C-alpha positions as CSV (number, residue, x, y, z in Angstrom):
1,M,4.5,0.4,6.2
2,E,5.0,-3.1,4.6
3,H,8.5,-3.6,5.7
4,L,8.3,-1.8,9.2
5,P,7.9,-5.1,11.0
6,S,11.0,-6.7,9.4
7,M,13.3,-3.6,9.9
8,Y,12.1,-3.6,13.5
9,K,12.8,-7.2,14.0
10,Q,16.4,-7.0,12.3
11,L,17.2,-4.1,14.4
12,V,16.1,-5.5,17.7
13,Q,17.8,-9.1,16.7
14,S,21.0,-7.1,16.0
15,N,20.8,-5.4,19.2
16,F,21.0,-2.0,17.6
17,I,17.9,-1.0,19.4
18,K,16.1,-2.4,22.5
19,P,12.4,-3.6,21.9
20,E,11.0,-0.7,23.6
21,E,13.2,1.9,21.8
22,I,10.6,2.6,19.0
23,Y,8.3,5.5,18.1
24,L,6.1,5.3,15.3
25,N,4.7,8.8,13.7
26,I,2.0,8.3,11.0
27,L,2.7,10.7,8.0
28,E,-0.8,12.1,7.0
29,R,0.3,14.9,4.8
30,P,0.9,15.1,1.9
31,N,-2.0,12.9,1.6
32,Y,-0.7,10.9,-1.5
33,Y,2.0,9.8,1.0
34,N,-0.7,8.6,3.6
35,I,-0.6,4.9,4.1
36,Q,-4.4,5.0,3.6
37,I,-3.6,5.0,-0.3
38,F,-2.9,1.5,-0.5
39,S,-5.4,-0.8,-2.6
40,S,-7.5,-2.9,-0.3
41,D,-5.6,-5.8,-1.6
42,K,-2.3,-4.5,-0.5
43,K,-3.8,-3.3,2.7
44,A,-5.0,-7.2,3.3
45,A,-1.2,-8.3,2.6
46,I,0.2,-5.8,4.8
47,I,-2.1,-6.9,7.8
48,K,-1.3,-10.7,7.2
49,R,2.6,-9.7,7.5
50,Y,1.9,-7.9,10.7
51,E,-0.3,-10.7,12.4
52,V,2.6,-12.8,11.9
53,F,5.0,-9.9,13.2
54,I,2.6,-9.6,16.4
55,D,3.0,-13.5,17.0
56,W,6.6,-12.9,16.8
57,L,6.6,-10.1,19.4
58,A,4.6,-12.3,21.9
59,K,7.0,-15.4,21.4
60,E,9.8,-13.2,22.1
61,K,8.2,-11.7,25.1
62,I,8.3,-8.2,24.0
63,S,5.8,-6.0,25.7
64,P,2.3,-6.0,24.3
65,E,2.6,-2.2,24.1
66,I,4.9,-2.5,21.3
67,G,2.5,-4.7,19.3
68,A,-0.1,-2.0,20.2
69,K,1.9,0.7,18.6
70,F,2.0,-1.4,15.4
71,Q,-1.8,-2.0,15.5
72,V,-2.4,1.8,15.8
73,C,-0.8,1.9,12.3
74,L,-2.8,-0.8,10.9
75,D,-6.1,0.6,12.3
76,Y,-5.2,3.9,10.8
77,M,-4.4,2.5,7.4
78,S,-7.4,0.5,7.5
79,N,-9.7,3.6,8.7
80,K,-10.2,5.1,5.2
81,D,-9.8,4.3,1.6
82,Q,-7.6,7.1,-0.2
83,S,-6.5,4.6,-3.0
84,H,-7.7,7.0,-5.6
85,L,-4.4,8.9,-4.5
86,W,-2.0,6.0,-5.6
87,P,-1.4,7.4,-9.3
88,K,-0.3,10.8,-7.6
89,F,2.0,8.9,-5.3
90,L,3.4,7.3,-8.2
91,S,3.9,10.4,-10.3
92,E,5.3,12.4,-7.3
93,T,7.8,9.6,-6.6
94,A,8.9,9.5,-10.2
95,V,9.7,13.1,-10.0
96,L,11.7,12.7,-7.0
97,D,13.5,9.6,-8.4
98,E,14.5,11.5,-11.5
99,L,16.0,14.3,-9.2
100,R,18.0,11.8,-7.3
101,G,18.8,9.4,-10.0
102,E,16.9,6.5,-8.4
103,K,14.0,4.3,-9.6
104,L,10.9,3.2,-7.5
């Protein structure tokens, strides 16, 4: 969620995708991978990053519909506090990281 705007921007600027060639799908389950698990501080930082990104979209004259798609994600993230699931996210990710020989 946090790096989605920079990834989109890089893909558009490198002409890998056209600005309208994006589909965002919000993962809801398992609930410990849901974007609502971020702390309020993390959510606030993500919102700031998206505000800058949405300004960039406007400057680049990219359709407001694209910004609206990203705003839906922000609204969903902010709609509910599931931060109590953050420890479960960390433990589940650690198990997967070990299986893959990676580290979070």
